N, C-alpha and C positions, 0 to 999 in steps of 0.2 A: 502493499498499500504505500510508505514510504516513498518506494522509487516511482510508482506513478506519480503520486502528487507530486513529486518533482520534475518529473517531464512535463504535467500537467501547466505548471505554474511557470517552468522555464521557456512554452510554448509562446504562451499567456505575453509574458515579460518580454519574447526576442521581439515579437513584434512592436512593441512599443518605445522601445531604446533606442539611443544613436548610435554608433559603429562602433567606438571605443569600450561602451559599458556592454556591449554583448559578449565581446571577448570574456570579460571577468565572469559574466553570468554563463556562459559553457562552462568555465572551471570547475564553478559553484556547486552549477547542477550536478555534473559528472561527478565530483564528488560524494556528493549525497546519494546520489543515482546508484554508483559504485559501493558504496556503505551499505544501504539498502537491500542491493542483491545479491554480495557476497557477506558480509558481516554484522548485518543488523542484529537488533535484538532480538533473540528467539530464536536462530539458525546458529546454532554452534555444534551441529554435523559432528556426531559422535561417532567412531568406531574403534574396532576391536583394534587392541595394542600387536597382534602379535599379526593379525592381518594385512597391516599396513607394511608389519616390517618383513612378512613374507614378499610382498608386492615391491616394494622397495629394492630388497634383495635380489632377487629375482631380475631383475630389468635386465642387465647383464647377458644372464644365460640365457631367457627366454623374452626373444624381442616382441613377439605379441601378446606379450603382457603390457604393450606399450596402450593399447586403449583402456585396458581395462585400470592402468593407474592414471587414464585421463577422466575415466568416470568415478574416481575415487575422487579426484582434485574438486573438478567440475560437473557435479550434479543441476547444472545450472541450464543458464540459456545458450545454446549451442553458436550463436551469431558471433558472440564476445568471446565466447574459449578459441573459438578460431581464430578469431582477428590478433589475439594474447598468444598464441600458438605461434602466427605468421609470423608478430614483428620480435619472439623471439627467435625464431628461426634465423630471420634479418639481420638479427646480433650477432647470432654465431655465424652464419656466412660472412659476414664484416669481418670482424674478429679472424675469421681463416685468411682471411684476403692480406690486411694487416700483417698477420704473420709471415705472408712471402712477400712482403714491402709494396706489394699492391694498393696504395695506398687511394690513388684515386678512387677504382672500384671500389674498395672499401666504406668510403665516404657515400658515392654515389649509393652504396644498398642502405647504409644509416639511412640517408633521405629520403627512404623509402617508408620508415616508423610514422605513423602517425602523429599531429602534434600534441596529443591528447590522451595519449596512451602510456601506462604505464612504464613504457618504454625508453619514452622522450627522453627519459634523463640521461641516457646513455650515448643516444645521440649528440646530445649537447655537449656532453663531455669528450667523446673519441672524437667529433668532429676537427675540431682544434688538437685534438693530441696527435693526430695524425697529421693535420695540418705542417705542424713543427716537424712530424718525424721524416716529411718529404719533402719536396720542392715549395714550400708556401708562394704561392701566389696575391697579390691584393687584395680581389676578390676575397678567394677562402679566409684571410686572414681579418677583413674583416667581418667575414660572415661568426667567424671563430669568437673574436671578440664580443658581435651581440650575440653567439649562445653562451659563451662563460657569463656575462652578464643577468641574460635570463635565469641560468641556473643557478646563479647566486642570489636571484630575488623569489627563488623559492621562499616562504615563509619559515617551516621546518627544516634541518638541516636533511640533506640526502645523502648516497652513500658518498657521492661525489664532494660533498659540499668544500671540504680542505683541501683535496687535489686541484680542486678549481681556483681555488685562490692563491695556492701556490703556480700556478699555469697560465692565468690573467697575464701575470707582469709577462711573463715571456713573450707571448702572443703579442704586449702592447707593443714591445722593444721591436720585436721583428716588425710590426707594421709601423713601428717611425722607420726604422730602416728601408720600408719599401716605400713609403712614401719621400723622403728623403732622395733613394732613387728615381723618384720618377719628376724631383723639381717641387715635390708639394712641401715648401721647406717649413710655415705659417702651418699646415694642418701637423708634421711634425713635433714642432713644438707644443703646441697643444697638446700631443699624447703626452711625449715628456714631462710636461709639467706637471698633468693631471697623475702620473705616475709617480713623480719624485715627490709630491706633497703627500701621496699618503705613505710613504716610504720613513721608515727612525732612517738616525744615523747609521748604524751598522749594515740596514739593508741599502741604502747611498753608496757605502764602500764597499761593499759585495758585489755592487753595479757598478764599479767606477769606473771601467772603461766606457758605458754607455752615458755615464752622469758627465763625463771631460767632452763625451761627443755632443751633446747636449747643449754646455758651453759653447762647444767650438761653429753650431748652429745659429748659435744666439749671438755670436761675433758677427759669424759670415751674415747674415740678413740684420746686422747693425742695431741691436739690440742689447747695447754692451748696460743699460740700467737695470737688465734683469739681472747678468752677471753680478752687479754689486750688491742687489737685493737680496740675493740666493746667498751671496757669502755674508751678510748681514744673518739673515736667518737664522744661517747654521752656526755661526758664533754665538749668537743669543739663546738661541735654543740647546747648544750643546758644547759650551765654555772646555768642558774637559777636553773636548778633540782638537782644542784649537791648533797645537801643531802638527798633528796627522790632517786638517781639513789644509792645512795651507801647502802641505809637500804634496799632498796624494790629490787634490783635487784643483786646485786655485796657480799652482806653482807655476804656470803659462800668463798667471793675468796680475801678479804684482805690482807692478808698472800702471794698469788700467785703476788695482784698486788704493791707490797711492795715490793717483791721481784725483780719483774723487773723493779723497779721506776716510775712505774705507776703514783705511788699518788704524784710526785714530785711535789710541787708548788699549791697541792689540799688541803683544810683545811677541812678535815672530822667533824667539829665540827659544823660552822655555816654558813650560807649559806647569800651571801650580797642580802640584802631588798633592795627596795628603802625607803629612807628616809621618815618619814611622818612629809610632810611643816606644814599644821597644823591639829587639832583636827577638824573637821568641822561638824555643825549640819545638818541632813539630809535634813530639811526643814526649814524654817524662820517663827519662832514664837514670836518673838521679837525683840526688838531696839539694846537689846546684841548681835544675832545670827547677824542683819545684818552688826554688828561693824566686828563680826569674817568672815563674807563671801568677804568686802570690802580689810581687811585687805590680806585674800588670794589672790584676785585679785589683789591687787598691785605683789604678787608673780609670778603669771597666767596669765598675760596679755593677752596671746593666748585665753582663757577662759573668755573675759571679757562679750560679750553678754549676754553668758550662766548663769553669774553669777548678770548680769544686767535684766534679766530677770527672775530670782525668786525673788528679789526683787521688780521690776514691779508686780509680780505676787501676791506678800505679802499684798502691800501697796493696788490692788483690790479686795484680798478676804475678807477685815477687813474694805473694803466701804470708803477708802480714794481715790473717784478717781483721782484725781485733782494730788497727790502726784505720783499715777500711770502712769499717762499721760506724767509726766518728767520726772521719768525714762526710758518710751517707748521711747521718743525723744531720749535719749542718746543712746540708740539702733540703728534705724533709723538714727544716725549721722554715726556709726558706719561703715554702710553700709554693715555689713554681711548679702549676701545674702542666710545663711539659717535662719536668724530670720528678716530680713527686711520686708517681707510679711505679717506675721503674728503682727509681732510690726506695722505694719501698720493700719491691720484691727483692731487690739486691737486699736489702740489711736481713730480712727475714731467712734468705738462702746462704748469706754466710753465718749469721746465728745459728742455724739449723747444723750449718758443718762444725761448727765449734760447739754445738752439743748444748747450746743456748736454747732449748726448746721452747722457754717460757715467754723470752722477747722473739721469739721468731714466730711460734703462735700470737702474736700480739700484732707482730707487723703484719702478716699476713692478715688477721681478722679486720687488722683496719683498712689495710688494700680493700678486701671483698666489699667494704662498706662504702667505702667511699669512690669507687671507680667500677661500678657493676656491669660498665658497655665498655670497660677498657683493655686492651689489649693484652696485659696479666692475668686477667678475671680468672680464667678457666683453671691457668695453672697453679694461683694461689690457693683457690678453695681445695683442686685434689691435694695438695700439701697440706692446708689446714685440716682438710679430712684425715692423712695421713698421720700428721703430728700428736692428733686425738687421736687416734685410733693408739700412738704406742703411747703416749704418754699417759692415759687415764686408763684404767682396767676396768674402772667403773660400769656397767651396766648401760647409764643414762648416757655416757659421752663419750658409746660406743654407738650409741642411737644415732645424737648428732653427726658422728662420722657416716654411720652409712646410709643419714639424710642424705649429706652432700653428697657421697658417690652418684645415689638415684637423682640427685638433681641434674646433676652432670651429665646422666647418661639418659636423662628425659631430655634437656636444651641441648647436647652436643653428639644428638647419638652415633655420627660416623665417625667422633671422631680419638685420637689417641689417647687422650686422658678419658674419653668415656669406655674404651676397651682396658685403659689401666685399671680403670674404677670396676669394670665386671670384673676383673680378676679377684680382685680387692673382696668384695663381693660373694663371689664364686658364682656368677649368673653368664648367661649366655644370651649374648647380642643379637643373636637370629630370633629370637622372641618378637624382635622388633622388626621383623620383615614382613611383610603382607606374602603370605600366597598366593594370590588375586593378580592376573593379567592383569593391566589398568588401562583403562577406556583411552583413546584418545581426541581429544577436540582438535580438530583442523578450520576452525572456527573462533574467535572469540567475542561477546561483546562491545570489549572496551579496546581492542583495538581504532587506534587511531588513523584516520585515511593515508596518511601518507607510509602507516607502517602494514595495513593493509593490500598498498600498492607495490609496497615491498615483495610482500607474500605471494602475492598474484605473478610478480615475475619469476620468482623461485621458483613456484608450480610450474609455469608454463617452460621454463626450461628444463627443470625433472621429466615434466611427458614430452620432450623432442630428445632425450637423455642425452643429454647437455649440463648434467645436473652441478658438474664440476666448475661451470662459469657463474654458479649464483653465490657463489662465496661473500664477494662482495655484499651482496644485498644481506644475508646472514648474517655476518658481521656487525653491518647499520642494523639489522633488526635487533640484534642482540645488546649493543651499546643505546639505542633510543628508547629500550625499556626502564633505564633509568626515570622515563617522566609518569610510567604507568608502570613498573613490573606490582606493583601489588594487588592492583588490581585484578589483573593476566588466573586465569584456571591453571593448576599445576597439569591439567589434562591437554591442553594447549600447548606448554611449555615443554611436556614429552612430546609432543608430536615436532615440533622445531627439531627438537635433539637428536629422533630420527633422521631428520633430512639429514643433521649437519654429521649425522654416526655414518651416513650411507656414503660423505663422503670424505671419511678420515677425516674427520676438526674436529679430533675427541677434546683439544683444549675449549674450543667452544661451547663442546657439548655440557664438558664441569662447568665452564661459565654460567650457563643457562638454568641449569639442574640443581645443581650442589645446594643452594639455600632451597630450594623445594623438598628437594627430598631431606635434606636436614630435619629442616622445621616439621613439616608435614608427615602424619603418624600414614596416610591415604596413601603420600605420592610415594613412600617406601615399600618399594615392593621387589621384586625377583627382575621383574624386567627392566625396573630403571638402573638397580645397581649395576646390574646390565652392562647398561646405558656409561656408569662411571667408572666401570671395570671392566672396559674390552679388553678381547684379547686378538687384536691383529699380531703377526707377524710371525704368531704362536706357534707355526711349522718351522720354520727358522731357529728360532728358539731352542723347541725340542732336539733338534738337529747341533744343534753348537752346545747344547745345556752339559757337556762335560761331565755330568755327576750332579750338578747343580741342578735347583728348583726350579721350572719353569715361571711359578710365581711368585718367584724372588726377583728374578732376572725381569719377567712384566710389572712387578712391581716399582723397579728403579729404573723401568725405562719412563714409567708413567708421569714418575717426577721429573726424571731430565728434558724429555724433549715432547710427552703428551703425542710420543708416536709419528709423533712429526719427522721424518727421514732427513727433510733439510735444516733442522734446527740449527743454530748455530750462535753460542754465546757471545756475551762482550770481550770477553776473553780469547774467544776465538777455539773451544770446545766445537765439535762439531757431530752431526746425526743424533741417532737413535739412543746412545749411549753415551754423548758427549762429548767425546775422547778428545784430548788435545795431541794434535800432532805429533809432536814429541813422544809421548807415552805410547800412543799407536805406532807408530815405525819404531820404539823397544819393541814392542811386542811381537810386530811381524813386518819386517823390515821390507823396503821397497811396494807399502800399503797406504802410501801418502792420498793418491790420484784415485783410489777407491774409497776412503774413509768415512763420506758419503753413502757410499751403495749399501741399501742394509743389511744384507747377510752379511759383508764384510763388516759392517761397524759391529754386527751383533755378536761374532766370532770374537773381534779383537776385544771387544769388553765385558767377553764373561771370562774370555783367559784372565784379561787384566785383574776382574773381581776375584775370581779362583787365586791369583798368586795372592793375593791381600790376605785374603782366609788362609790361604798358608802360613803368609809371614805371621798371624794374627793368632795361630791355633784355632780355625775354624770361630773366633767368635766375631758375629755379625756387624756388631756397635763399631767394633775398631777398623772394623773393613770398610762400613759405611761411611765411615767420618772420615777415614784416610782416602775413600774413593773421592769425596767433594774436596776438603782440605788439603789433601796430600799428607802422604808419611810421616814427613819431618814437622808435621802442626800436632799429629797425632804423639807422635814421641815425646813433643813439651810435653801435652796436656797427661799423659802417663805419670810424668815425674810429678806432675802439680797434683794431682785427683786420684783419689781411690776407683781401684777401677773393680772390685770385688762385687758391689752392690754397682749394677750397670744402671739402671732407672735411675739412680743420684751421677753416674757418671753422664748421662746423656743433660740431664740439669744444670750441670757445671761445663757443659761446652761452651766455652763463650764467646763461637763468633754465632750471632744469631740466624744466620743462615743455614750453618751445618748442623745447626741445635734442632733447627727447622724440618730442615733434608734428612735427618736419623729418621726423628719422629716421624713423618710422613709415608715415609719407606714401608716401616714397622707398621704402621698404620695400614696403607695398601695392600701390604702381606699377610693380613689378617684377612682383609676383606675378600682378596682373590681366592685366598686359600676355605674362607665360609660359602662365597659364592659357587666356587669349584667343588667344595663338600671334600677337599683332599685332606683333611684332618678333620679329629675331634678338637676345637678349639678351646672346650671348656680348661681346657689343662694344656692347651699350647703357651710357650712361654718365650718372648723378646730374649730373654736371658739366655734361653740356652745353646747349644754349639751349635752351628750346622754340619752335619756329617757332612764329606765329598769324598 
């Protein structure tokens, strides 16, 4: 009804509006009609999880299932469905031509996409992108600029909003250069001026060549007053960059600037820089360094908590825990909310290690009361319960401890601390996983119009067996849910997760589904856990397992790369098991060119992990810590911390990344074994050694 009403109203108004208002009316009515026909209230479209999973996984093996997939996505108006599929086909074909550098044909194909199609944004973005990659002509550049401006004027963000913002200046620079080549200098100046007025100083410096060309153009057409005006504007707006401005941008115009007195009051030789208050050491390595930091602190009281933290950390690192706790107490007394929570946890933990359980209990209790939504809350709650269990033999205190463990399990059922709590209570987390297969809802009445259009593009690409081209829109959808995530049904998020799973975008699936499965009992089923703990590359893992448990290898890969073969870290680690090239070459000489190959990466990664397990006599915790941080750091930690209680050793790891890494892989390992029913996990212990 809403769709029919929109159409009727649209026809009436169309006949009574002037031309410029008609275009806006068409867009508005199209969005309303789209919303009513594909995702309006009451049209939830529920389907069985296993059915859609079967259809999606069967597409590649059974091409005749294409029609079944189309019926699954669109049991609606066939005319609109056919148009969407046609536009998806145009996009796919255009990409194919562009990959072969046939940009002219690719742009011609894109132009066939209808103006009000959900695929319009692909035309608006890729036309200018391919214009730059080819041999840009003036008319193509003008069209490209108009396309990008139109794309950026869409009220809500699109998958290409950020990329379009980066592309527009490149198109404008190319357009200005094309206008100069045609002798249209005034038009080129207008383009340049508009561009550089939008730029920051850093962006102008990055486009130094083009800015100097702009100045030269101004000189060529006798617009020297504009050169002076630009100089004054930059000097007034960015005085700290004065010297750079003279030397890099206006060096050819110093005589002109002197003549026009633009340089009055400006020192060409020196730049005012902030005076160094103190020559500080980067880190504290001795008591003399502490003295320097204290002196600096007296001159910079606003950074007092930061300096106190460095001193406390230094004493903890050299094993002087009592001294460290005294400095942590100073941080807590300051009341700096940015540091207080962390300081409370550190104080509690160091007191625990000093066996001062009263002080530890008091600090953990203060943290859990004051920072209920803090990053340390779950950790603090768990150790608060552990201390109560250890310290108080009375049944009433034990009940408080049990209730804390139960609360952790209830509120964070998939977490490392929930697993540890289940061990403390002797309960099975498997009872929290529903046996029923979830229903899938592939329309949600709370979807926004832009989200619905993205979903239609995804489904159209899936229906023509070009599902991997849907990644941009799947990522966009996931990011856009920040606006209305709480309003969306978990049945719908499961549907999107199935689509992401189908194209091996497991990290995207984790991001979409984790909160729902963790928070909602109805969403926590065998099917959803299989999506959160997938088993790609299982055959390769089994082939190269070399006696190690495949569940352990999958747990590590899930954390290292989320099963993305091309993953590369900022440190240079590559592939599924995030191998450093040096390490990979040591394990298997001559493998550097194949390190991103999944089979090669798995083979080398398993060999390296087994080497570590042998080094640490089967100790999984130490092996995982060494895999992440390196054996040299583990050697240092073994000198500082007691390894007899591995749970406490994990908590003592000073690197947050490594501590989280070990805990999360142990969590993954638990759930893989639970889902795959590899072991009775009521007795499974992370502290046990790995047999190999």
